[in-house]
N, C-alpha and C positions, 0 to 999 in steps of 0.2 A: 509375394515377390514384387510385382509391379503391375500396373494397369495399362491397357492399350486404349488409345483414343481413336475410335473408328472415324471420327470427324476430322482428325488431324490431316494436314497436308503431307506429313511424313508417311512413308510407306510402313506397313506393319513390320517388315524386316528391319528397317531403320529404328523403329521404336523399340524392338526387342534388343538390338545391339546397344542402343543408348541406355535402356533400362538395366541391362547387365553391366555395362560399364559404370553406371552410377553406383550400383551395389558394390562393385569391386573397388572403385575409387574412394567411396565413403567408408570402406572397411567393413561393411556389413558381411561381405563374403571375403574370406581369408585365403591366403596362399594354400594351394593343394586341396581346397574344399571342392567337393564334387558338385557340379551343376546338375539340375534335373535332366533326366534322359530326354531325348528328342520327343519320344512318345509321351512322357509325363507332362512336359511343358506344353506340348501340342494340345493335350486334353485340358490342362489348366487354363490356357489362354484361348481355347477354341480356335486354334490356328492350324493350317495345313502343316504337317510334319516337314515338308520340303522347305517351308519358310523358316522354321526353327533351325533346320540343318544349315541353310544359307547364312543365317545370323551367326550360328556357332562357327562356321568356316571363316566369316569375316572377323569375328573376335579372335580367332586363332591367328589369322593373317596379321592382325594388329598387335598381337603379342599379349593379349589379355588372358587367354586360356590355352591349354594344350590338351590334346586327345591321346588316350591310351586305348589301343585296339582291344575291344572286348570288355573294357572297364568303364569307359565314359569320358566325359570332358571335365577338366579340372582348372581351377584358377591358377594362373602362372605367376611366378615371382617377377615383378617388374624390374627390369634392369635400368638403372639410372645412368649408366655410362653412355649408352647409345641414344642420343637425342635426335629425333626426327625433325630436322630444321624446317622442312616443308610444312609439316603438321603444326609446328609451333608458330610459323608465320601465318598460317590460315587462322589459327585461334587468336593471335594478336590482332589480325584484321577485324575479326568479329568483336573483340574487346574495344578496339578503336571506334567502331561504329556505335557500340553501346555507350561509350563515354560521350560521344557527340550527342546522343539522345538524352543523356543525363544533363548535359549543358542546356539543351533545348528545354528540358523540364524545369530549369531554373536553378540547378545546383551549381555552385562555383567549384573551382579546382580544389580548394582546401577541403570542402565538404565531400567531394568525390573521393579524394585520397583517404579521408578519415573513414569513410564507409568501406572502401576497399581494404584498408588496413584491418578493419574489424572482421571482414570476411576471411582474410588471411590468417588472423589469429584463431578463428574457429577451425580452420583447415578442413571443414566439411562442406566447402562451397558447393 
């Protein structure tokens, strides 16, 4: 599934959320696919079940998964109609910061655009 970095500044819960989102966004996990149960993932990652449950609740809140009582947690179909402008703005701010770093590393605007276009073509960013 994914690995946790115990030395990371990110909390375990955030790493689980990010790991699951990466699997969903990249298409590794498909719509209506069942996620491991809280107990299974807890054993696999050697993490407290409450931490897994918290991560699953956050994923559900963000619209990445849905829960069915007694059956488990499943990958949700992403709705493209409702855009969360606040989340988009936050991501664009992070991208802006990263672009400034690329300039600092010596890349010019054309090279940055070329590399970003290449990433977009891959669509598995």
